[in-house]
C-alpha positions in Angstrom: 180.9 118.0 -21.3 178.7 121.1 -20.4 179.6 120.7 -16.3 179.1 124.2 -15.3 175.3 124.2 -17.3 174.6 120.8 -15.6 175.5 122.8 -12.1 173.3 125.7 -12.6 170.4 123.4 -13.7 170.8 120.8 -11.1 170.6 124.6 -8.2 167.5 126.0 -10.7 165.9 122.6 -10.5 166.0 121.6 -7.3 167.1 124.7 -4.8 163.9 126.8 -4.6 161.7 123.8 -4.0 163.9 122.1 -2.0 164.2 125.3 0.4 160.8 125.5 1.4 159.8 122.4 1.5 162.2 121.2 4.2 161.8 124.5 5.7 158.3 126.4 5.7 156.3 122.9 7.1 155.8 122.0 10.7 157.2 125.5 12.2 153.7 126.6 13.5 153.0 128.9 16.6 151.0 125.2 17.5 153.5 123.2 17.0 156.2 124.9 19.1 154.0 125.7 22.1 153.7 121.7 22.0 158.0 120.4 21.1 160.3 120.4 24.4 162.3 123.1 24.8 165.7 121.5 22.3 163.0 120.8 19.6 162.1 124.4 19.2 165.4 125.4 19.6 166.3 123.4 16.8 163.6 124.9 15.0 164.5 127.9 15.3 168.5 127.7 14.4 167.1 126.0 11.3 165.2 129.0 10.0 167.7 131.1 10.7 170.5 129.1 9.1 167.8 128.8 6.1 167.1 132.9 6.6 171.0 133.8 6.6 171.3 131.7 3.6 168.7 133.6 1.9 170.4 136.4 2.6 173.7 135.3 1.6 175.7 134.2 4.4 176.7 131.5 2.9 179.1 130.4 5.5 177.4 131.5 9.1 174.9 129.5 7.9 176.5 126.1 6.9 178.2 126.8 10.5 174.6 127.5 12.4 173.6 124.0 10.9 176.7 122.0 11.6 176.7 122.7 14.6 172.3 121.6 15.4 173.4 118.3 14.0 176.0 118.4 16.9 174.0 119.7 19.4 170.1 117.9 18.3 171.5 114.9 16.6 167.9 113.4 18.0 165.5 116.4 15.9 164.2 115.9 13.1 166.2 119.0 12.0 169.6 117.8 12.9 168.5 115.4 9.8 167.1 118.3 7.6 170.6 120.2 8.0 172.4 117.5 7.3 170.6 117.0 4.1 170.5 120.8 3.2 174.6 120.7 4.0 174.8 118.6 0.9 173.2 120.8 -1.6 174.7 123.9 0.0 178.2 122.4 -0.3 177.3 121.6 -3.7 176.1 124.7 -4.6 179.9 126.4 -3.2 181.7 124.2 -5.2 182.8 121.9 -2.1 181.9 118.4 -3.6 183.8 116.4 -1.6 182.2 117.9 1.9 179.2 117.1 -0.7 180.4 113.8 -1.5 181.0 112.5 2.2 178.4 114.4 3.6 175.1 113.2 1.3 177.0 110.0 1.6 176.6 109.4 5.3 173.8 109.9 5.2 172.7 107.6 3.0 174.4 105.0 5.0 172.1 106.5 7.8 168.9 107.1 6.4 168.6 104.9 3.2 164.5 105.2 3.7 164.2 108.7 4.3 162.2 110.3 1.8 165.3 112.9 1.2 167.6 109.7 -0.2 166.8 110.4 -3.6 167.4 114.1 -3.8 170.9 113.7 -1.6 171.9 110.5 -4.2 171.6 112.6 -6.6 173.3 115.9 -5.4 175.8 113.1 -4.1 176.4 111.7 -7.9 176.3 115.2 -9.2 179.1 116.0 -7.0 181.5 113.2 -7.9 180.4 114.4 -12.3 181.4 118.4 -11.1 185.1 116.8 -9.9 185.6 115.5 -13.7 188.6 117.7 -15.0 187.8 118.9 -18.0 191.5 118.0 -19.6 192.3 114.6 -17.9 193.8 111.3 -19.2 192.4 110.0 -15.6 189.4 107.9 -15.5 188.8 107.6 -11.7 187.0 110.6 -11.0 184.3 109.9 -13.9 184.2 106.2 -12.7 182.9 107.3 -9.6 180.7 109.4 -11.0 179.4 106.5 -13.0 178.9 104.2 -9.9 177.2 106.9 -7.9 174.2 107.4 -10.6 174.3 103.6 -10.9 173.5 103.3 -7.4 170.8 106.1 -7.1 169.4 104.1 -10.4 169.0 101.2 -8.2 168.4 101.6 -5.2 165.8 104.7 -5.7 164.2 103.8 -9.2 161.1 105.0 -10.7 162.2 108.4 -8.8 161.9 111.7 -11.1 165.5 111.8 -11.0 165.3 108.6 -12.8 165.5 110.5 -16.9 168.3 112.5 -14.8 170.0 109.6 -13.9 169.4 107.5 -17.1 171.4 110.6 -19.8 174.4 110.8 -17.5 175.3 107.4 -17.3 175.3 107.5 -21.0 177.2 110.9 -21.1 179.6 109.4 -18.8 179.9 105.8 -21.1 180.8 107.5 -23.5 183.1 110.1 -21.7 184.8 107.1 -20.1 185.2 105.4 -23.4 186.6 108.1 -25.2 188.7 109.0 -22.6 190.5 105.5 -23.2 191.1 105.6 -26.7 192.7 109.0 -26.4 194.8 107.4 -23.9 195.8 105.2 -26.1 196.2 107.5 -29.0 198.7 109.8 -27.1 201.0 106.8 -26.6 200.8 106.3 -30.1 201.4 110.7 -30.7 203.8 109.9 -28.5 205.6 108.1 -30.3 204.9 105.1 -26.9 204.3 102.1 -30.0 204.3 99.4 -27.6 202.7 100.8 -24.9 199.3 102.2 -27.9 199.6 98.0 -28.9 199.4 96.9 -25.3 196.5 98.9 -23.7 195.1 99.0 -27.2 194.7 95.1 -27.0 193.2 95.3 -23.2 190.5 98.0 -24.1 189.7 96.3 -27.7 187.2 93.3 -26.8 185.6 95.8 -24.2 184.1 98.5 -26.5 184.3 96.6 -29.8 181.1 94.7 -28.4 179.4 97.5 -27.7 177.7 98.0 -30.7 176.7 101.9 -30.6 180.2 102.7 -29.9 181.6 105.8 -31.2 185.6 105.0 -31.2 185.9 101.3 -31.8 187.0 102.5 -35.6 190.0 105.0 -34.0 191.2 102.8 -31.7 191.8 100.1 -34.7 193.2 103.0 -36.3 195.5 103.6 -33.5 197.1 99.8 -32.8 197.7 99.9 -36.9 199.6 102.8 -36.8 201.7 101.9 -34.2 202.3 98.0 -35.6 203.6 99.6 -38.8 205.9 102.1 -37.0 207.1 99.5 -35.9 207.7 97.3 -39.0 205.3 94.7 -38.0 203.7 95.0 -41.2 201.9 91.4 -41.0 200.2 91.9 -37.6 199.4 95.3 -38.8 197.7 93.5 -42.0 195.9 90.8 -39.6 194.5 93.8 -37.5 193.0 95.4 -40.8 191.6 92.3 -41.7 189.7 92.5 -38.6 189.0 95.7 -38.7 187.2 95.6 -42.2 185.4 92.1 -40.1 183.9 94.4 -37.6 183.0 97.7 -40.1 181.4 95.1 -42.1 178.6 94.6 -39.0 178.7 97.8 -38.3 177.4 100.8 -40.2 178.8 104.0 -38.3 180.0 105.8 -41.0 182.6 106.8 -38.8 184.6 103.8 -38.2 184.0 103.3 -41.8 186.7 106.6 -42.3 189.1 105.0 -39.7 189.2 102.0 -41.5 189.7 103.8 -44.9 192.8 105.7 -43.4 194.3 102.7 -41.9 193.7 101.0 -45.6 195.4 103.8 -47.5 198.2 104.0 -44.7 199.3 100.1 -44.9 199.2 100.3 -48.7 201.0 103.7 -48.5 203.4 101.3 -46.0 203.5 98.0 -48.4 204.9 99.8 -51.1 207.5 101.2 -49.4 208.5 98.8 -47.7 208.2 95.3 -49.4 207.5 96.5 -53.1 
């Protein structure tokens, strides 16, 4: 997954519009004259923080926003500060802070007009936490769940297409990673683990017509069964594999079947005939 490109795309799409919207409206001389001192101070602190952010003083800008939230919790600018902090943490790659702050905001203000934006940045923060190389799907599952919550709780927003694309991408990534785990067991000679894990996974991914990895999973199971000198069981799975590809025309699956079939017949000739 092109995680770094995705992060910059999110930043480019939302930063300019978002900062202008939450910083500039309502800051008018007439408005300030009618506000009490605490609200006026909150407004000025917020504008100061945004200016510092644009000037590149990111750390101090975040400190001002966090202090504003504590000192003026009832101000509308406390809420806006929390929204901006989610984005600020995201841009600075502090994804754990972005997630915790974003989840807190959504919990406290689920009907806020800023909630869909916060939910999207929060989900993107889960996404960015996915390691480039891993055999653990925990981060990917959390990211997919976050995008699913965004889709369910805020349907029809401008983030809908991006959210659907991310869910599909994460489904594919999780499935690939699951099969990679079976492959790692098989390649390292842990054949019992490969077969046990593969048998747990096979009913799940074989039911997905769009799956790209079912064929490879069948192959890994058959290789491990042959390595354990279980040709009868391997033959049973080869027949099941053939039945599967007869109903699924994906060329990738046919390639894996051809490899499994060749391996099985080489084994049969060597050890049985």
